[in-house]
Steps between C-alpha positions, in 0.01 A plus 500: 500500500277253320609141450494526121757780516736263679488232229849569357653489848317179576622338181859602578460362856365165381778471240747446786318177587467342154809283539332331797286317250677215318315521172541813292167442324309534828677795660255753361214336688619658826439844349162384360389377844618805692349740247171313534509529880547873466241545228143619517363148440201413719630150561873454545523130461704326231234473229400871482863609521608262225209586268561877548869445407428278204660197667332159515374460860653154528843641414484757781363239739792268422742788555362557847461135602758287324796686363815495704664816618812562703372612840849545642594732214179695545570543871861608427380763252233628739743522792754678280237752388391568858860550614578724199185709499409524866821550690516709810713527810212357700254230411151501642245226451126536525383148590155378589512310832344192335814463281742439788606139546390399150715371216481649154605411146654842463673694775662831415681514832458332838318729740792485742718666228284812514586801712139545600173316466155653521218259569151485651406405857422143404865404541554270799735606781745212451562591136519870583765431764699280259523787253593751764767262630639480144541877500203581280312819589142375521210741472160354577201699375170464681222404259 
């Protein structure tokens, strides 16, 4: 299915996050920016996106750089959506070996909470043994 056919679903999805932005007059800029990233524009930086949407480039730039948004609320909404829409009796994570041992601004679930983890052969033996000791089924794929 083409991206443009998904526009109404995307707008509905983004609507769930609008309250994460404190100012009601700037909430629409999230949709403007995401639409621009998914568009056919040759350059997907702020200026071409803003001009294509009829928004002053400085306004969109300020939205991305300066305006405050509630990161905790955004994370709560995202985690709720994942739990609601992607539930299963088992949880399996596909994790690049370079991501182990790193911190992140957004974590859907700790890897140890997964039933199984599939990763590449770049994972070191110490980390692999830690996961196995925690009861995680670890599948290492040779690359």
